[in-house]
C-alpha positions in Angstrom: 60.1 45.5 76.2 61.5 47.0 78.6 58.6 45.7 75.3 59.2 45.6 77.7 58.8 45.7 74.2 57.1 48.3 71.3 57.1 50.2 68.1 55.7 53.6 68.0 53.3 53.0 65.1 51.3 50.6 67.3 51.7 52.9 70.3 50.2 55.8 68.4 47.3 53.7 67.4 46.7 52.7 71.0 47.1 56.3 72.2 44.1 57.2 70.0 41.9 54.4 71.3 39.2 55.2 73.9 39.9 51.9 75.7 43.6 52.2 76.3 45.5 49.2 77.7 46.2 49.4 81.4 49.5 47.6 81.4 52.4 49.0 79.5 52.2 52.8 78.8 49.0 53.2 80.7 47.6 56.7 80.7 46.4 57.5 84.2 46.5 60.8 86.2 44.6 59.8 89.4 46.0 57.2 91.8 44.5 55.0 94.4 45.8 53.2 97.5 46.2 50.1 95.3 48.5 52.1 93.0 50.6 53.0 96.0 50.7 49.5 97.3 51.8 48.3 93.9 54.2 51.0 93.1 56.0 52.0 96.4 58.5 50.3 98.7 56.1 49.8 101.5 57.1 49.0 105.1 55.9 45.4 104.4 58.4 45.1 101.6 61.5 47.0 102.7 62.4 44.8 105.7 63.2 41.7 103.7 65.5 41.0 100.7 64.7 38.5 98.0 67.2 35.7 97.6 65.4 32.9 95.7 62.1 31.8 94.2 60.9 28.4 93.2 57.8 28.9 91.1 55.8 25.8 90.4 52.8 26.1 88.2 50.5 23.8 86.4 48.9 25.2 83.3 45.6 23.7 82.0 45.1 25.4 78.6 41.7 23.8 78.0 40.3 25.5 81.1 42.6 28.6 80.9 43.3 27.6 84.5 46.6 27.7 86.5 47.5 26.4 90.0 50.7 26.1 91.9 52.9 27.6 94.6 55.9 29.9 95.0 58.6 29.2 97.6 60.1 32.6 98.5 63.4 32.7 100.3 64.5 36.0 101.8 67.0 37.6 104.1 65.8 39.5 107.1 67.1 43.1 107.0 65.1 44.5 110.0 62.6 43.2 112.6 59.1 43.1 111.2 56.3 40.5 111.2 54.1 41.4 108.2 55.1 40.6 104.6 53.5 42.0 101.5 53.0 39.6 98.6 51.3 40.6 95.4 48.8 38.6 93.4 46.2 40.1 91.1 42.6 39.1 90.9 40.9 36.9 89.8 43.8 34.7 91.0 43.5 33.7 94.7 46.0 32.8 97.3 44.7 29.6 98.9 47.3 29.1 101.6 50.6 30.5 103.0 53.0 28.5 105.2 56.3 29.0 107.0 58.1 26.0 108.3 55.0 23.9 107.6 52.7 26.2 109.7 49.8 27.9 108.0 49.7 31.7 108.4 47.0 34.3 108.5 46.8 36.5 105.4 45.0 39.8 105.2 43.8 40.5 101.7 43.6 44.1 100.4 42.9 44.1 96.7 45.9 42.8 94.8 48.2 43.2 97.9 48.2 40.4 100.5 49.7 40.8 104.0 51.1 37.7 105.6 51.2 37.7 109.4 54.4 35.9 110.4 54.5 34.2 113.8 58.1 33.2 113.8 60.7 35.6 115.1 62.4 37.4 112.2 66.0 37.7 113.2 68.2 40.2 111.3 70.6 38.3 109.0 68.7 35.1 109.0 67.4 33.5 105.7 63.8 32.3 105.9 61.2 31.2 103.5 57.4 31.2 102.9 55.4 29.1 100.6 52.5 30.8 98.8 49.9 28.5 97.2 47.5 30.0 94.6 45.1 29.1 91.7 42.6 30.5 89.3 41.9 31.7 85.8 44.4 34.5 85.3 43.7 37.7 83.4 43.7 37.2 79.7 45.9 39.5 77.7 43.8 41.2 75.0 46.5 43.1 73.2 49.7 41.5 74.3 52.2 42.7 75.1 50.7 46.1 75.8 48.4 44.7 78.4 49.4 41.9 80.7 48.3 38.3 81.4 48.1 35.0 79.6 47.7 34.8 75.8 45.6 31.7 75.2 45.9 31.0 71.4 46.2 28.0 69.1 48.6 27.4 66.2 47.5 26.6 62.7 47.5 22.8 63.6 45.1 23.4 66.5 47.6 22.9 69.2 47.5 25.2 72.2 49.9 28.1 71.9 50.2 30.0 75.2 52.4 32.7 76.6 52.7 35.3 79.4 53.6 39.0 79.2 53.2 41.4 82.0 55.4 44.5 81.8 53.8 47.5 83.5 50.8 45.6 84.9 53.2 43.4 86.8 54.3 39.8 87.3 51.6 39.4 90.0 49.0 39.2 87.2 50.0 35.5 86.9 52.1 34.5 89.9 52.6 35.6 93.6 55.7 37.6 94.2 57.3 40.7 95.5 56.0 42.8 92.6 58.3 45.8 92.7 61.3 46.4 90.5 63.7 47.6 93.2 64.4 44.1 94.6 65.5 41.5 92.0 65.6 37.9 93.1 69.2 36.5 93.0 68.3 33.2 91.3 65.2 31.1 90.7 63.8 27.8 89.5 60.8 27.7 87.3 58.8 24.4 87.1 56.0 24.4 84.6 53.6 21.4 84.1 51.9 21.2 80.8 50.0 18.6 78.6 52.5 16.0 77.6 52.3 16.8 73.8 53.4 20.4 74.5 56.6 22.0 75.8 57.2 24.9 78.1 60.1 27.3 77.5 61.0 29.6 80.4 64.0 31.6 81.5 67.5 30.3 82.1 68.6 26.7 81.3 66.5 23.6 81.1 67.6 21.3 84.0 65.2 18.4 83.5 61.9 17.2 82.2 59.7 15.0 84.3 57.2 12.7 82.5 54.0 12.1 84.4 52.1 10.4 81.5 49.4 12.9 80.6 51.6 15.8 81.6 55.2 16.8 81.7 57.1 19.2 84.0 59.8 21.4 82.6 62.3 22.6 85.2 64.3 25.7 84.3 67.0 27.4 86.4 68.0 31.1 86.3 71.5 31.6 87.7 71.4 35.4 87.6 69.4 38.2 89.2 66.2 38.7 87.2 63.4 41.3 87.3 60.0 40.0 87.9 58.3 41.0 84.7 61.1 39.3 82.8 60.0 35.9 84.0 57.8 34.0 81.5 56.0 30.9 80.5 55.8 29.9 76.8 53.9 26.8 75.8 53.6 25.3 72.4 54.4 22.5 69.9 58.0 23.6 69.7 61.0 22.5 67.7 64.5 23.5 68.9 67.7 24.4 67.2 70.8 26.1 68.5 74.3 27.5 67.8 77.3 28.6 69.7 78.3 32.2 69.6 82.0 33.1 70.0 81.5 36.0 72.4 83.6 38.2 74.6 83.3 35.9 77.6 83.7 32.7 75.5 81.1 30.3 74.1 77.6 31.5 74.4 74.7 29.1 73.9 72.1 30.6 71.6 68.9 28.5 71.5 65.8 28.9 69.4 62.3 27.5 70.1 59.8 27.9 67.2 56.6 26.2 66.1 57.5 23.0 64.3 56.1 24.1 61.0 58.3 27.2 61.1 61.6 25.4 61.8 63.2 25.8 58.4 62.0 29.4 58.0 63.4 30.3 61.4 66.8 28.7 60.7 67.2 31.2 57.9 65.6 34.2 59.4 67.1 34.1 62.9 70.6 34.9 61.4 69.9 38.4 62.8 70.4 37.0 66.3 74.1 36.4 66.2 74.5 39.6 64.1 72.7 41.4 67.0 74.9 39.8 69.6 78.1 40.7 67.8 77.1 44.4 67.4 75.8 44.8 70.9 78.8 43.2 72.6 80.9 45.7 70.6 78.8 48.7 71.8 77.7 47.6 75.2 80.1 44.9 76.4 79.6 41.2 77.1 76.1 39.8 77.0 75.1 40.0 80.7 73.8 36.4 81.2 76.3 33.9 79.8 75.4 31.5 82.6 71.8 31.4 81.5 72.4 31.4 77.7 70.3 33.3 75.2 67.0 32.2 73.7 64.6 33.4 71.1 61.1 31.9 71.7 58.2 32.1 69.2 55.0 33.4 70.8 51.5 34.3 69.7 52.1 38.1 70.1 54.6 40.6 68.8 57.4 39.9 71.3 59.1 41.1 74.5 62.4 41.3 76.4 62.1 38.4 78.9 65.6 37.9 80.3 67.4 35.0 78.5 64.1 34.1 77.0 63.3 36.8 74.5 60.0 36.3 72.9 59.4 36.7 69.1 56.3 37.1 67.0 57.3 39.4 64.2 56.1 36.9 61.5 59.6 36.3 60.2 59.7 39.7 58.5 62.3 42.4 58.3 61.5 45.7 60.0 58.4 45.9 62.2 55.9 43.4 60.8 57.4 44.2 57.4 57.4 48.0 57.9 60.2 50.5 58.3 59.4 52.7 61.3 61.9 55.3 60.3 60.6 55.8 56.7 64.2 55.8 55.5 64.6 52.2 54.2 67.2 51.4 56.9 64.5 49.8 59.1 64.2 47.0 56.7 67.8 45.9 57.1 67.0 44.0 60.3 64.2 42.2 62.2 63.0 44.9 64.6 61.9 42.5 67.3 65.1 40.5 67.4 67.2 43.6 67.6 65.1 45.7 69.9 63.9 43.1 72.3 67.4 41.6 72.6 68.8 45.1 73.1 66.9 45.0 76.4 69.2 42.3 77.7 71.6 45.2 78.4 69.0 48.0 79.1 66.1 46.6 81.2 67.5 43.2 82.2 71.1 44.1 83.1 70.5 47.7 84.1 66.9 47.8 85.4 64.9 50.8 86.7 64.0 50.7 90.3 60.7 52.5 89.6 58.8 52.2 86.4 58.6 56.0 86.3 62.2 55.7 85.0 61.4 53.3 82.2 63.0 55.7 79.8 66.3 54.0 80.9 64.9 50.7 79.3 63.3 52.1 76.3 65.4 55.2 75.4 68.7 53.2 75.4 67.1 50.2 73.6 65.5 52.4 70.9 69.0 53.9 70.5 70.5 50.3 70.2 68.6 49.9 66.9 70.6 52.9 65.6 73.9 51.4 66.9 73.1 48.0 65.2 72.8 49.9 61.9 76.0 51.8 62.7 77.9 48.6 63.2 76.9 47.0 59.9 76.0 49.9 57.6 77.9 52.9 58.9 77.3 56.1 60.7 75.3 57.8 57.9 72.8 55.0 57.8 72.3 54.9 61.6 71.9 58.7 61.7 69.3 58.7 59.0 67.4 56.0 60.9 67.2 57.7 64.3 66.4 61.1 62.7 63.6 59.4 60.7 62.0 58.3 64.0 61.4 61.9 65.1 58.2 62.3 63.2 56.5 60.1 65.7 57.5 62.2 68.8 54.5 63.9 70.2 56.1 65.9 73.0 52.8 66.0 75.0 54.1 64.4 78.2 57.5 64.1 79.9 59.6 61.0 79.6 59.7 60.4 83.4 56.5 59.2 85.0 55.1 59.5 88.5 57.1 57.8 91.2 55.7 55.3 93.7 52.4 54.5 92.0 53.6 52.3 89.1 53.2 55.0 86.4 55.6 55.1 83.5 56.3 58.2 81.4 55.3 59.2 77.9 55.5 56.8 75.0 58.1 59.3 73.7 60.6 57.5 75.9 61.3 55.4 72.8 62.0 57.8 70.0 62.7 60.9 71.9 64.9 58.9 74.3 66.9 57.5 71.4 67.2 60.9 69.8 68.3 62.4 73.1 71.2 59.9 73.3 72.0 60.4 69.7 72.3 64.1 70.5 74.6 63.4 73.4 76.8 61.4 71.1 77.2 64.4 68.9 78.1 66.6 71.8 80.8 64.2 73.0 82.1 64.2 69.4 84.3 61.1 70.0 82.7 57.8 69.0 85.2 55.6 70.7 84.8 57.5 73.9 81.1 57.2 73.6 81.4 53.4 73.0 83.6 53.0 76.1 81.1 55.0 78.2 78.3 52.7 77.1 80.4 49.6 77.9 81.5 51.0 81.3 77.8 51.8 82.1 76.9 48.2 81.7 79.9 47.2 83.8 79.3 49.7 86.6 75.6 49.0 86.9 76.0 45.2 86.2 72.9 43.3 87.4 71.7 46.4 89.3 68.5 48.4 89.7 69.0 52.1 89.2 67.4 55.5 89.4 67.6 58.2 86.7 69.9 60.3 88.9 72.5 57.5 88.9 72.5 57.4 85.1 72.7 61.2 84.9 75.5 61.4 87.4 77.4 58.6 85.6 77.2 60.2 82.2 78.1 63.6 83.6 81.2 62.2 85.2 82.3 60.1 82.2 81.7 62.9 79.7 83.1 65.7 81.8 80.0 67.8 81.1 77.4 69.2 83.4 74.5 67.2 82.0 72.0 68.1 84.6 70.3 70.9 82.5 70.5 68.6 79.4 68.6 65.8 81.1 66.2 68.3 82.8 65.4 69.6 79.3 64.8 66.3 77.6 63.5 64.1 80.4 61.6 66.5 82.6 60.0 69.0 80.2 58.3 68.7 76.8 60.2 71.7 75.5 62.7 71.1 72.7 65.7 73.4 72.7 65.2 76.0 69.9 68.1 77.9 68.3 66.7 81.3 67.4 68.9 83.1 64.8 69.0 85.9 62.3 71.5 86.8 59.5 71.6 90.5 58.8 74.4 92.6 57.3 76.8 89.7 57.3 76.2 89.0 61.0 74.8 85.8 62.5 73.0 86.5 65.7 71.9 83.4 67.7 70.8 82.1 71.1 68.9 79.2 72.8 65.2 79.7 73.5 62.6 77.3 74.9 65.2 76.0 77.4 65.5 75.2 81.1 67.8 77.2 83.3 71.4 76.5 82.7 71.0 74.8 79.3 74.1 75.6 77.2 74.7 72.7 74.9 77.2 73.5 72.1 76.1 72.9 68.6 77.8 71.8 65.4 76.9 74.0 62.4 78.1 74.7 58.9 78.9 78.2 57.9 79.7 78.6 54.2 80.2 74.8 53.9 82.7 74.8 56.8 81.9 72.9 60.0 82.2 74.9 63.1 81.1 74.6 66.8 79.1 77.4 68.3 78.2 77.8 71.9 74.7 79.3 72.3 73.4 80.5 75.6 70.2 82.2 76.5 71.8 85.5 75.6 72.4 86.7 72.0 75.8 86.0 70.5 77.2 87.2 67.1 79.4 85.9 64.3 80.4 88.0 61.3 81.0 86.2 58.0 80.6 86.5 54.2 77.2 85.3 53.2 76.8 82.7 50.4 73.9 80.7 49.2 74.7 77.9 51.7 75.5 80.3 54.5 74.3 78.6 57.6 73.1 75.1 58.5 72.6 73.2 61.8 73.8 69.6 62.0 70.6 67.6 61.8 71.9 65.0 64.2 71.1 67.3 67.1 67.5 66.9 68.2 66.7 70.6 68.4 64.4 73.0 66.6 65.5 76.1 64.8 63.7 79.5 64.3 64.9 82.0 61.8 
C-alpha cells in the first residue's frame, strides 16, 4: 500500500486485536518451511527469469468461484528441470502443460513443483501454462489480509475486488510469488457477468461480448510487481482527463460506481494535484505507457500499479479524520495521495524482500508531507509529519526477517517518514534533497532493490556516512537522545542511546539564534549568556532530549 496501503490508526487497532491479520503487517516470530518456500529465492525459482504473463480468469460472483489459466513465459538462466509455481489453498492447480504436453506437478502446501521434461537451454525463452480453479480465500479485513472481497453495492450489484500485499498474489492466481523477479509485461483477461465491468492494470485493449458474460482484456506495458496486479468488478461509470506531465500527455482515468459519478468528478480533483506535486518531488510518473487509474473498491484502498484502488468514502483525510492531529491532514484525501505515492515507491522502486518494506511505506508516508509542502508550505508539512510521531511505538525494528516473507514493524510508516524528514534537515538544502529524490527514481527505475542499495545511494548523493544513521533508525528501536545540562553559563551535551559511530549534527537555537552543533558520544561544551529562551532543539529532528 505498498497499502500496500494503511493508516496508523487502523494499524494500532489491529495490533491490539487477538486475531491479527496474516497478510500485511503480520506478527509472526516462528517460521516454517512454507514460509521459506514463500519468502526465499529457491533453487526452483532462481534458474528462470520472468518475461511475460497472460492471466485469464473467469469470475463467478454468485458462487465466489474463479477458474482460468496463466501462461508464463520465461528465459532460461541456468540448466534445471524443476520450476516452483505458487498458488495458495483452497485454490487448486488442475493441469500444467508445456508445448501441449501435460507435466507432473509435486504439490507441497502452497508451493507447486513442476517437473519439466523438455531440455531447458540457457538463453532460450520457453513457456508453461498453469490451469487452476476454486473458491479463493475471502478477505475479511481488506486490505490488511489478502484475497477476494465479495461485496454488493447499494443497488444490489456485485462489487468485487482483490487485494493481496503481504499474503501474496498467489492467494488468487498462480505465479512466481516473490518480489525479486518482476514480469516485464503482461496481459490480464477477466471474464465477468455481462452487466458488470472489470478494471485491471494497464490499458484496456478490447472487450469480448459472449452474451451472458464479457471478457475485459487489459495490457500492462511495464514491469509490475505481483501484488500490484488486481481485479476490480462492479457496475462502473468511467470519466477521464489528460494531465500535462513531465513526459507529455498522461491519461488519467477514473472508474467509480455509477451512483457516485458526480461526487467523484468533484472529489477526484486531488488526483491531478497529487500528480503535479509528486512529479515535482520525485520525477515523472513511472508508467506513462499504462496511464493512471483510480478505481473505486469495497475496501479502503491500495497501491495497485496504474490501477490504484479507492474506498475512502469521498472524504478528506483518512475516512474524514486527520491522522496528524494538526488540521493539515484534512487538506487532502489520504488514500488518493498515499496510495498514488506508491507509484514511485513500491511500484517503480520495489523491495526485493518484504523485510525491506520500509522502502515502500517510509518514503510514501513521507510523500504525504511533501504533498503538503508543495501546496501549503514547509511549515505545514513539518507540522504534519511531526504530528504523526505520537503513533510511533518503537517496539520492533523497521526491517523485518529476510527470506521468510516477514515485513518489519508498523512503525515503517510514521517512523520511516520522520527518519526521512530528519535526513532532509541534516542535508539543509531543499533543492538538493528534491534532486536526490528525483535521481533515486531515475537510478532505480523499474527495479527491485535492497535496503543497502538505498543506503549506499543516499550516502553517495548526500556526501554523508549514513550507515550509522540507518543502523540507528532502521535496525534498532533506540531513538537518539541528546543529553544536556546548562550550568554556570556552560552548555554540556552529547548523544546517548545511539549505535556505534552515530554523529548526526543538530540544528538548535541558543538565545534565539540558530546554530549547528555536532554532538558525539563524548561530552562537548559551549559557553554563552543564559536568557529565558536559552536553548531549544529544532523539532524537525526526530530525536529525544534529556535535560
